[in-house]
C-alpha positions as CSV (number, residue, x, y, z in Angstrom):
1,M,-5.7,13.9,-27.7
2,P,-9.9,13.6,-27.3
3,E,-9.1,12.2,-23.8
4,Q,-8.0,15.7,-22.7
5,A,-10.1,17.7,-24.6
6,V,-12.7,15.6,-22.6
7,A,-11.2,15.9,-19.1
8,V,-10.9,20.0,-20.1
9,C,-14.9,20.0,-20.6
10,A,-15.7,18.2,-17.6
11,E,-13.3,20.7,-15.5
12,E,-14.8,23.6,-17.1
13,S,-18.3,22.2,-16.3
14,Q,-16.8,21.4,-12.5
15,R,-16.0,24.8,-11.8
16,Y,-19.1,26.1,-12.9
17,G,-21.2,23.7,-11.1
18,A,-18.8,24.8,-7.9
19,R,-20.0,28.6,-8.6
20,M,-24.0,27.9,-9.0
21,D,-23.3,25.5,-5.7
22,T,-23.4,28.3,-3.2
23,P,-22.2,28.8,-0.8
24,I,-21.8,24.8,-0.3
25,G,-24.0,22.1,-1.7
26,S,-24.4,18.9,-2.6
27,Y,-22.7,18.8,-5.8
28,T,-19.5,20.2,-4.5
29,I,-19.2,17.2,-1.8
30,D,-20.2,15.1,-4.6
31,E,-17.1,16.5,-7.0
32,L,-14.7,16.6,-4.3
33,E,-15.5,12.4,-3.2
34,A,-15.7,11.7,-6.8
35,A,-12.0,13.2,-7.2
36,L,-10.7,10.9,-4.6
37,H,-12.6,7.9,-5.7
38,A,-10.3,8.8,-8.9
39,V,-7.2,9.4,-7.2
40,A,-7.7,6.4,-5.2
41,G,-8.8,4.2,-8.3
42,A,-5.6,5.1,-10.7
43,Y,-3.1,5.1,-7.8
44,P,-1.7,1.6,-7.9
45,Y,-1.4,1.8,-11.7
46,T,0.1,5.8,-12.0
47,P,3.2,7.6,-11.2
48,V,3.7,8.5,-7.4
49,L,4.3,11.8,-7.0
50,P,1.8,13.4,-9.6
51,T,-0.9,11.8,-7.4
52,L,0.8,12.8,-4.1
53,M,0.5,16.3,-5.1
54,R,-3.1,16.3,-6.9
55,A,-4.6,14.4,-3.6
56,K,-2.6,17.4,-1.6
57,E,-4.1,19.6,-4.1
58,L,-8.0,17.7,-2.8
59,R,-7.2,17.7,0.2
60,L,-6.7,21.8,0.6
61,R,-9.6,22.3,-1.4
62,A,-11.8,19.7,1.7
63,W,-10.7,22.2,4.0
64,T,-11.0,25.2,2.6
65,L,-14.7,24.5,2.0
66,R,-14.8,23.4,5.8
67,E,-13.3,26.4,7.2
68,Q,-16.6,27.9,5.0
69,C,-19.2,25.6,6.1
70,H,-21.3,25.7,8.7
71,R,-24.0,22.7,7.8
72,P,-23.4,19.3,10.6
73,M,-23.7,16.9,7.2
74,Q,-21.2,18.4,5.0
75,I,-18.3,19.6,8.1
76,H,-18.4,15.1,8.3
77,D,-18.4,14.8,4.8
78,L,-15.7,16.8,4.6
79,H,-13.4,15.7,7.7
80,R,-14.0,12.0,6.0
81,I,-12.6,13.6,2.6
82,A,-9.8,15.1,4.1
83,G,-8.7,11.8,6.6
84,W,-9.0,9.5,3.1
85,L,-7.4,12.2,1.3
86,S,-4.6,12.1,4.2
87,V,-4.3,8.5,3.5
88,V,-3.5,8.2,0.0
89,M,-0.7,11.4,0.8
90,A,0.8,8.8,3.7
91,N,0.6,6.1,0.7
92,A,2.3,8.1,-1.3
93,S,5.0,9.6,0.5
94,F,5.5,5.7,2.2
95,D,6.2,4.9,-1.0
96,L,8.4,7.6,-1.9
97,G,10.5,6.7,0.9
98,G,9.1,9.6,3.2
99,M,8.5,7.5,6.5
100,A,8.1,10.4,8.6
101,A,6.0,12.9,6.2
102,A,3.4,9.4,5.8
103,Q,3.5,9.1,9.7
104,T,3.0,12.8,9.4
105,H,-0.3,12.7,7.1
106,L,-1.6,10.0,8.7
107,R,-1.8,11.5,12.3
108,V,-4.1,14.2,10.3
109,S,-6.1,11.4,9.5
110,D,-6.8,10.2,12.5
111,L,-7.6,13.5,14.0
112,H,-9.9,13.6,11.1
113,A,-11.6,10.0,12.2
114,E,-12.2,10.9,15.6
115,L,-13.8,13.8,15.1
116,V,-16.2,12.1,12.9
117,G,-16.2,8.5,14.6
118,D,-15.4,6.7,11.3
119,A,-14.3,3.6,12.1
120,T,-13.1,2.3,9.3
121,L,-10.9,5.4,8.4
122,R,-9.7,5.0,12.2
123,A,-8.8,1.3,11.5
124,W,-7.2,1.9,8.1
125,S,-5.0,4.6,9.2
126,R,-4.1,2.6,11.7
127,S,-2.8,-0.4,9.7
128,L,-0.7,1.7,7.6
129,H,1.0,3.4,10.7
130,A,1.5,-0.8,11.5
131,L,2.4,-1.1,7.8
132,I,5.1,2.1,7.9
133,A,6.6,0.7,11.8
134,Y,7.2,-2.9,9.9
135,W,8.7,-1.9,7.0
136,D,11.5,0.7,9.1
137,G,12.5,-2.3,11.4
138,R,9.8,-1.6,14.6
139,P,7.5,-4.6,14.6
140,H,6.3,-4.1,17.9
141,D,5.4,-1.1,17.4
142,A,3.8,-2.5,13.9
143,A,2.0,-5.4,16.2
144,E,0.9,-2.7,18.6
145,H,-0.9,-0.6,15.8
146,A,-2.2,-4.0,13.9
147,A,-4.1,-5.2,17.6
148,Y,-5.9,-1.3,17.9
149,A,-6.7,-1.3,14.0
150,C,-8.4,-4.9,14.6
151,S,-10.1,-4.0,17.6
152,F,-12.7,-1.4,15.3
153,T,-15.0,-4.2,14.6
154,G,-17.5,-2.0,13.3
155,A,-14.6,-1.4,9.8
156,Q,-16.3,-2.2,6.9
157,G,-15.4,-4.2,3.5
158,T,-11.6,-5.2,3.8
159,T,-10.5,-2.9,6.3
160,L,-10.3,-5.9,8.9
161,L,-8.5,-8.5,6.4
162,R,-5.9,-5.8,6.0
163,A,-5.4,-5.1,9.5
164,Y,-5.1,-9.0,10.6
165,G,-2.7,-9.5,7.6
166,I,-0.1,-6.4,8.7
167,R,-1.4,-8.0,12.1
168,A,0.5,-11.0,11.3
169,R,3.5,-10.2,9.5
170,A,4.6,-7.9,12.4
171,L,4.2,-10.6,15.1
172,A,5.7,-13.0,12.7
173,Q,9.1,-11.1,12.5
174,L,8.6,-11.3,16.1
175,G,8.9,-14.7,16.3
176,E,5.3,-14.6,17.8
177,I,4.1,-18.2,15.9
178,S,0.9,-18.9,17.8
179,K,-0.5,-15.3,17.7
180,A,1.0,-15.0,13.8
181,D,-1.4,-18.3,13.2
182,A,-3.6,-17.1,15.0
183,S,-3.7,-13.9,12.9
184,L,-3.6,-16.2,9.4
185,R,-6.7,-17.9,10.6
186,K,-8.6,-14.7,11.3
187,V,-7.2,-13.8,7.7
188,E,-8.5,-16.9,6.1
189,E,-12.1,-16.5,7.9
190,L,-12.1,-12.9,6.6
191,R,-11.2,-13.7,2.9
192,Q,-14.2,-15.8,2.5
193,D,-16.4,-13.2,3.5
194,D,-18.6,-10.7,0.3
195,Q,-16.3,-7.6,1.4
196,R,-17.2,-4.2,-0.7
197,D,-14.8,-1.1,-0.3
198,E,-15.9,2.5,-0.6
199,F,-13.3,3.8,-2.1
200,P,-11.2,1.3,-5.3
201,G,-7.8,1.1,-6.4
202,I,-5.4,2.0,-3.1
203,L,-8.3,1.8,-0.2
204,T,-9.2,-1.7,-1.0
205,F,-7.5,-4.8,-0.2
206,P,-7.6,-7.4,-3.1
207,Q,-7.6,-10.6,-2.5
208,A,-4.9,-11.1,-4.2
209,K,-2.9,-8.8,-1.5
210,S,-4.3,-10.9,1.0
211,W,-2.4,-13.6,-0.5
212,F,0.9,-11.7,-0.9
213,W,1.0,-10.7,3.0
214,T,0.2,-14.0,3.5
215,A,3.2,-15.4,1.9
216,S,5.4,-12.5,3.5
217,A,4.0,-13.7,7.0
218,H,5.1,-17.3,6.2
219,I,8.5,-16.2,5.3
220,G,8.8,-13.6,8.0
221,L,8.6,-16.4,10.5
222,G,12.2,-17.4,8.9
223,M,10.9,-21.2,9.1
224,R,12.2,-23.6,6.3
225,E,9.1,-25.7,6.8
226,R,6.8,-22.4,6.3
227,A,8.7,-22.4,2.8
228,A,6.3,-24.1,0.6
229,Q,3.0,-22.3,2.4
230,A,5.1,-18.8,1.4
231,E,5.5,-20.2,-1.7
232,D,2.0,-21.4,-2.4
233,A,0.3,-18.6,-1.2
234,A,2.4,-16.3,-3.3
235,L,1.3,-18.5,-6.3
236,S,-1.9,-17.8,-5.8
237,A,-1.6,-13.9,-5.4
238,L,0.8,-14.2,-8.8
239,E,-2.6,-15.8,-10.2
240,L,-5.2,-13.0,-9.5
241,Y,-2.5,-10.4,-10.5
242,G,-2.3,-11.9,-13.4
243,V,-5.5,-11.9,-14.9
244,E,-5.7,-8.3,-14.4
245,A,-5.2,-6.2,-17.9
246,D,-1.6,-5.1,-18.1
247,E,-2.4,-1.4,-17.4
248,R,-4.6,-2.2,-14.8
249,R,-2.0,-4.4,-12.8
250,R,-0.4,-3.8,-9.1
251,S,3.0,-3.4,-10.5
252,G,4.4,-2.9,-7.3
253,E,2.6,-5.4,-5.3
254,M,3.4,-8.4,-7.7
255,S,7.0,-7.4,-7.3
256,L,6.8,-7.5,-3.5
257,T,5.2,-11.2,-4.4
258,L,8.0,-12.3,-7.1
259,L,10.2,-11.5,-4.3
260,D,8.8,-12.8,-1.9
261,L,8.3,-16.2,-4.3
262,A,11.8,-15.8,-4.7
263,T,12.7,-15.9,-0.9
264,A,10.4,-19.0,-0.7
265,R,12.8,-20.4,-3.4
266,L,15.8,-19.9,-1.7
267,L,14.6,-21.2,1.5
268,R,13.4,-24.8,0.3
269,G,16.9,-25.0,-1.6
270,E,15.5,-24.7,-5.3
271,H,17.8,-22.5,-7.3
272,D,16.7,-22.4,-10.8
273,G,14.5,-19.7,-11.8
274,I,15.2,-17.2,-9.2
275,E,16.6,-15.1,-12.1
276,A,13.3,-15.4,-13.9
277,N,11.0,-14.0,-11.2
278,L,13.2,-10.9,-10.9
279,R,12.9,-10.2,-14.4
280,P,9.6,-8.6,-13.8
281,V,10.1,-6.7,-11.3
282,F,13.5,-4.3,-12.6
283,S,11.0,-3.9,-15.3
284,A,8.4,-2.4,-13.2
285,M,10.5,-0.5,-11.1
286,Q,11.6,1.6,-14.5
287,R,8.3,2.6,-14.8
288,R,7.1,3.1,-11.3
289,R,10.0,3.2,-8.1
290,I,8.6,2.1,-5.1
291,E,10.9,2.7,-1.8
292,I,9.9,-0.7,-0.1
293,I,10.6,-3.0,-3.1
294,V,14.5,-1.5,-2.8
295,R,14.2,-2.6,1.2
296,R,13.0,-5.9,0.0
297,M,16.0,-6.2,-2.8
298,L,18.2,-5.5,0.2
299,Q,16.4,-8.1,2.2
300,L,17.1,-11.0,-0.6
301,T,20.6,-9.5,-1.1
302,A,21.2,-10.7,2.3
303,I,19.9,-14.1,2.2
304,L,22.1,-14.7,-1.1
305,E,25.3,-13.3,0.6
306,Q,24.8,-16.5,3.0
307,P,27.8,-18.9,2.2
308,A,25.8,-21.7,0.8
309,C,24.1,-18.8,-1.4
310,R,27.8,-17.7,-2.6
311,A,28.9,-21.1,-3.4
312,I,26.2,-21.4,-6.1
313,Q,27.0,-19.4,-9.7
314,P,24.0,-18.9,-11.1
315,L,22.7,-17.0,-7.4
316,R,26.1,-15.2,-7.0
317,E,25.0,-13.6,-10.9
318,V,21.6,-12.8,-9.2
319,R,23.2,-11.0,-6.1
320,E,25.7,-9.3,-8.0
321,E,22.5,-8.0,-10.2
322,L,20.6,-6.9,-7.4
323,H,23.8,-5.2,-6.1
324,D,24.0,-3.1,-9.1
325,Y,20.6,-2.2,-9.4
326,I,20.2,-1.0,-5.7
327,H,23.1,1.1,-6.2
328,Y,22.3,2.8,-9.5
329,S,18.7,3.1,-7.7
330,R,19.9,4.9,-5.1
331,Q,22.2,6.8,-7.0
332,S,19.5,8.3,-9.6
333,L,17.1,8.9,-7.3
334,S,16.4,12.6,-7.2
335,L,13.3,13.6,-5.3
336,P,13.2,17.2,-3.5
337,Q,13.0,16.6,0.7
338,A,9.6,19.7,0.6
339,E,8.2,17.5,-2.4
340,V,8.6,14.3,-0.7
341,N,7.3,16.1,3.1
342,A,4.6,17.7,1.1
């Protein structure tokens, strides 16, 4: 394959360049940062486990170089690279269902960020702490982590947009309506800014994801009158996701958005089209399984178990299909614990 030949030649140049750039020079740092860009950029479209192992390999390289390095600026750069790679590893562990492993990686990221005073890395890492707590059924912890992330006012790019987004979702789960709405207003304000992130892919927070999280916050409030706002936000997210080429679509985020759209429509008493909303989710999960999508399916199944939904034949069929898929997914998942906790 031409792509493989190109990659092999590039790896050969990289190895030789690293030998020339002794003990550690700008070339070595630049190559490691470029590898971080590649891993983060490809993350939303590639299998999770190989990405976790690649990030592990790169972080070990950064740690090894740090032990050999004595120049302050290079030490600073290596801490930042290792910190962001720890975030990627945390995200991958989280997507694979390894909540405890993800938090371990984030604590390491926190240490790297504190050592170099990187507000953006600290806020991003803390927001991921919040997201994990949110999905782990600990909304109070999620709200506290998110509030701390929001305190890093010097954070760059979409970092604060992400922090306020998860704060709104956590506060919604807690029923803190006025505080959740205040966070949503802040999200809307930040959404208007022209924000550029240093790294791509999983380390950026696109507009589509912002709308998806807004939909989740409205649903989290559990009020029927918010269902229309949730549906509008979910449709805005799907419109933005849909403009991307098939190979560049964030299938995991789109799946969660479709599940939120189905939930919003159920809250509004709409029963038609629910199965059509879920069909792309089943298809995407066959290509790239993510644990929180299964958890979100369980939440939707609980809604469909309510008497009002059980009385409607098409919804009973959707519930049974979800139940069967969740059971099959949990039975077929074969992931060695050593790999999840790597």
